[in-house]
Biotite code that builds the C-alpha atoms (Angstrom):
import biotite.structure as struc

atoms = struc.array([
    struc.Atom([29.934, 115.766, 32.304], chain_id="A", res_id=1, res_name="UNK", atom_name="CA", element="C"),
    struc.Atom([31.269, 116.756, 28.824], chain_id="A", res_id=2, res_name="UNK", atom_name="CA", element="C"),
    struc.Atom([33.935, 119.309, 28.537], chain_id="A", res_id=3, res_name="UNK", atom_name="CA", element="C"),
    struc.Atom([32.704, 121.934, 25.957], chain_id="A", res_id=4, res_name="UNK", atom_name="CA", element="C"),
    struc.Atom([36.132, 123.249, 25.243], chain_id="A", res_id=5, res_name="UNK", atom_name="CA", element="C"),
    struc.Atom([37.392, 119.874, 24.039], chain_id="A", res_id=6, res_name="UNK", atom_name="CA", element="C"),
    struc.Atom([36.664, 119.095, 20.215], chain_id="A", res_id=7, res_name="UNK", atom_name="CA", element="C"),
    struc.Atom([36.799, 115.707, 18.539], chain_id="A", res_id=8, res_name="UNK", atom_name="CA", element="C"),
    struc.Atom([38.214, 116.138, 14.925], chain_id="A", res_id=9, res_name="UNK", atom_name="CA", element="C"),
    struc.Atom([37.559, 113.079, 12.632], chain_id="A", res_id=10, res_name="UNK", atom_name="CA", element="C"),
    struc.Atom([38.466, 112.238, 9.005], chain_id="A", res_id=11, res_name="UNK", atom_name="CA", element="C"),
    struc.Atom([41.836, 113.841, 9.105], chain_id="A", res_id=12, res_name="UNK", atom_name="CA", element="C"),
    struc.Atom([44.215, 113.443, 6.264], chain_id="A", res_id=13, res_name="UNK", atom_name="CA", element="C"),
    struc.Atom([47.266, 111.158, 7.353], chain_id="A", res_id=14, res_name="UNK", atom_name="CA", element="C"),
    struc.Atom([49.811, 114.039, 6.829], chain_id="A", res_id=15, res_name="UNK", atom_name="CA", element="C"),
    struc.Atom([48.295, 116.018, 9.586], chain_id="A", res_id=16, res_name="UNK", atom_name="CA", element="C"),
    struc.Atom([50.255, 115.961, 12.777], chain_id="A", res_id=17, res_name="UNK", atom_name="CA", element="C"),
    struc.Atom([49.816, 117.763, 16.125], chain_id="A", res_id=18, res_name="UNK", atom_name="CA", element="C"),
    struc.Atom([51.484, 120.979, 15.069], chain_id="A", res_id=19, res_name="UNK", atom_name="CA", element="C"),
    struc.Atom([49.413, 121.246, 11.764], chain_id="A", res_id=20, res_name="UNK", atom_name="CA", element="C"),
    struc.Atom([46.213, 120.417, 13.819], chain_id="A", res_id=21, res_name="UNK", atom_name="CA", element="C"),
    struc.Atom([47.047, 123.364, 16.116], chain_id="A", res_id=22, res_name="UNK", atom_name="CA", element="C"),
    struc.Atom([47.719, 125.612, 13.221], chain_id="A", res_id=23, res_name="UNK", atom_name="CA", element="C"),
    struc.Atom([44.421, 124.968, 11.577], chain_id="A", res_id=24, res_name="UNK", atom_name="CA", element="C"),
    struc.Atom([42.558, 125.474, 14.832], chain_id="A", res_id=25, res_name="UNK", atom_name="CA", element="C"),
    struc.Atom([44.414, 128.477, 16.379], chain_id="A", res_id=26, res_name="UNK", atom_name="CA", element="C"),
    struc.Atom([42.785, 130.726, 13.830], chain_id="A", res_id=27, res_name="UNK", atom_name="CA", element="C"),
    struc.Atom([39.647, 130.564, 15.952], chain_id="A", res_id=28, res_name="UNK", atom_name="CA", element="C"),
    struc.Atom([41.356, 131.094, 19.444], chain_id="A", res_id=29, res_name="UNK", atom_name="CA", element="C"),
    struc.Atom([43.754, 130.039, 21.935], chain_id="A", res_id=30, res_name="UNK", atom_name="CA", element="C"),
    struc.Atom([44.430, 126.289, 21.649], chain_id="A", res_id=31, res_name="UNK", atom_name="CA", element="C"),
    struc.Atom([45.625, 124.792, 24.817], chain_id="A", res_id=32, res_name="UNK", atom_name="CA", element="C"),
    struc.Atom([46.258, 121.305, 23.255], chain_id="A", res_id=33, res_name="UNK", atom_name="CA", element="C"),
    struc.Atom([45.996, 119.741, 19.811], chain_id="A", res_id=34, res_name="UNK", atom_name="CA", element="C"),
    struc.Atom([46.674, 115.998, 19.634], chain_id="A", res_id=35, res_name="UNK", atom_name="CA", element="C"),
    struc.Atom([46.436, 113.564, 16.730], chain_id="A", res_id=36, res_name="UNK", atom_name="CA", element="C"),
    struc.Atom([45.700, 110.054, 17.889], chain_id="A", res_id=37, res_name="UNK", atom_name="CA", element="C"),
    struc.Atom([48.273, 107.611, 16.503], chain_id="A", res_id=38, res_name="UNK", atom_name="CA", element="C"),
    struc.Atom([48.589, 103.929, 16.630], chain_id="A", res_id=39, res_name="UNK", atom_name="CA", element="C"),
    struc.Atom([50.878, 102.871, 19.474], chain_id="A", res_id=40, res_name="UNK", atom_name="CA", element="C"),
    struc.Atom([52.657, 100.163, 17.291], chain_id="A", res_id=41, res_name="UNK", atom_name="CA", element="C"),
    struc.Atom([53.069, 101.798, 13.984], chain_id="A", res_id=42, res_name="UNK", atom_name="CA", element="C"),
    struc.Atom([52.988, 105.560, 14.931], chain_id="A", res_id=43, res_name="UNK", atom_name="CA", element="C"),
    struc.Atom([50.703, 106.218, 12.078], chain_id="A", res_id=44, res_name="UNK", atom_name="CA", element="C"),
    struc.Atom([47.861, 108.681, 12.526], chain_id="A", res_id=45, res_name="UNK", atom_name="CA", element="C"),
    struc.Atom([44.501, 107.015, 13.111], chain_id="A", res_id=46, res_name="UNK", atom_name="CA", element="C"),
    struc.Atom([42.799, 109.793, 11.279], chain_id="A", res_id=47, res_name="UNK", atom_name="CA", element="C"),
    struc.Atom([41.457, 111.528, 14.192], chain_id="A", res_id=48, res_name="UNK", atom_name="CA", element="C"),
    struc.Atom([42.309, 113.702, 17.107], chain_id="A", res_id=49, res_name="UNK", atom_name="CA", element="C"),
    struc.Atom([41.310, 116.234, 19.752], chain_id="A", res_id=50, res_name="UNK", atom_name="CA", element="C"),
    struc.Atom([41.571, 120.024, 20.112], chain_id="A", res_id=51, res_name="UNK", atom_name="CA", element="C"),
    struc.Atom([41.141, 121.792, 23.495], chain_id="A", res_id=52, res_name="UNK", atom_name="CA", element="C"),
    struc.Atom([40.527, 125.385, 23.676], chain_id="A", res_id=53, res_name="UNK", atom_name="CA", element="C"),
    struc.Atom([41.224, 127.757, 26.465], chain_id="A", res_id=54, res_name="UNK", atom_name="CA", element="C"),
    struc.Atom([37.628, 128.862, 26.440], chain_id="A", res_id=55, res_name="UNK", atom_name="CA", element="C"),
    struc.Atom([34.211, 127.392, 25.310], chain_id="A", res_id=56, res_name="UNK", atom_name="CA", element="C"),
    struc.Atom([33.219, 130.292, 22.994], chain_id="A", res_id=57, res_name="UNK", atom_name="CA", element="C"),
    struc.Atom([36.458, 129.692, 20.748], chain_id="A", res_id=58, res_name="UNK", atom_name="CA", element="C"),
    struc.Atom([35.746, 125.966, 20.817], chain_id="A", res_id=59, res_name="UNK", atom_name="CA", element="C"),
    struc.Atom([32.064, 126.627, 19.663], chain_id="A", res_id=60, res_name="UNK", atom_name="CA", element="C"),
    struc.Atom([33.259, 128.954, 17.021], chain_id="A", res_id=61, res_name="UNK", atom_name="CA", element="C"),
    struc.Atom([35.852, 126.499, 15.489], chain_id="A", res_id=62, res_name="UNK", atom_name="CA", element="C"),
    struc.Atom([33.275, 123.683, 15.592], chain_id="A", res_id=63, res_name="UNK", atom_name="CA", element="C"),
    struc.Atom([30.620, 125.630, 13.736], chain_id="A", res_id=64, res_name="UNK", atom_name="CA", element="C"),
    struc.Atom([33.239, 126.991, 11.167], chain_id="A", res_id=65, res_name="UNK", atom_name="CA", element="C"),
    struc.Atom([35.279, 123.797, 10.448], chain_id="A", res_id=66, res_name="UNK", atom_name="CA", element="C"),
    struc.Atom([32.641, 121.041, 10.692], chain_id="A", res_id=67, res_name="UNK", atom_name="CA", element="C"),
    struc.Atom([32.563, 119.397, 7.211], chain_id="A", res_id=68, res_name="UNK", atom_name="CA", element="C"),
    struc.Atom([35.114, 121.829, 5.940], chain_id="A", res_id=69, res_name="UNK", atom_name="CA", element="C"),
    struc.Atom([37.670, 120.449, 3.391], chain_id="A", res_id=70, res_name="UNK", atom_name="CA", element="C"),
    struc.Atom([41.232, 120.277, 4.845], chain_id="A", res_id=71, res_name="UNK", atom_name="CA", element="C"),
    struc.Atom([43.945, 118.690, 2.811], chain_id="A", res_id=72, res_name="UNK", atom_name="CA", element="C"),
    struc.Atom([41.116, 117.169, 0.335], chain_id="A", res_id=73, res_name="UNK", atom_name="CA", element="C"),
    struc.Atom([39.115, 115.519, 3.126], chain_id="A", res_id=74, res_name="UNK", atom_name="CA", element="C"),
    struc.Atom([35.945, 116.977, 4.784], chain_id="A", res_id=75, res_name="UNK", atom_name="CA", element="C"),
    struc.Atom([36.664, 116.883, 8.476], chain_id="A", res_id=76, res_name="UNK", atom_name="CA", element="C"),
    struc.Atom([34.218, 116.265, 11.243], chain_id="A", res_id=77, res_name="UNK", atom_name="CA", element="C"),
    struc.Atom([34.305, 118.496, 14.234], chain_id="A", res_id=78, res_name="UNK", atom_name="CA", element="C"),
    struc.Atom([32.075, 118.334, 17.311], chain_id="A", res_id=79, res_name="UNK", atom_name="CA", element="C"),
    struc.Atom([32.235, 118.547, 21.090], chain_id="A", res_id=80, res_name="UNK", atom_name="CA", element="C"),
    struc.Atom([34.195, 115.525, 22.257], chain_id="A", res_id=81, res_name="UNK", atom_name="CA", element="C"),
    struc.Atom([32.138, 113.043, 24.265], chain_id="A", res_id=82, res_name="UNK", atom_name="CA", element="C"),
    struc.Atom([33.711, 111.446, 27.482], chain_id="A", res_id=83, res_name="UNK", atom_name="CA", element="C"),
    struc.Atom([35.328, 108.020, 26.885], chain_id="A", res_id=84, res_name="UNK", atom_name="CA", element="C"),
    struc.Atom([33.102, 105.328, 27.875], chain_id="A", res_id=85, res_name="UNK", atom_name="CA", element="C"),
    struc.Atom([34.511, 102.862, 30.375], chain_id="A", res_id=86, res_name="UNK", atom_name="CA", element="C"),
    struc.Atom([35.542, 99.487, 28.845], chain_id="A", res_id=87, res_name="UNK", atom_name="CA", element="C"),
    struc.Atom([34.289, 96.284, 30.317], chain_id="A", res_id=88, res_name="UNK", atom_name="CA", element="C"),
])
């Protein structure tokens, strides 16, 4: 079952960290967690992350408002995160 409060955010600029991601998305409601995914060896951003809201309505509003919006020069992708598929 997918969690409609958790959003996938793609095509992030390399300069965006967890705090900046939280700042961008908190405009639409209470952010429970904002996490930029980084390479475990280099520590560099992989260019995507996840934002979890306290409630579904805020998550929906943020996804609709921010999908394809330009942030730091790049159009970001925002949609409901899909559950991770198990690896074989």
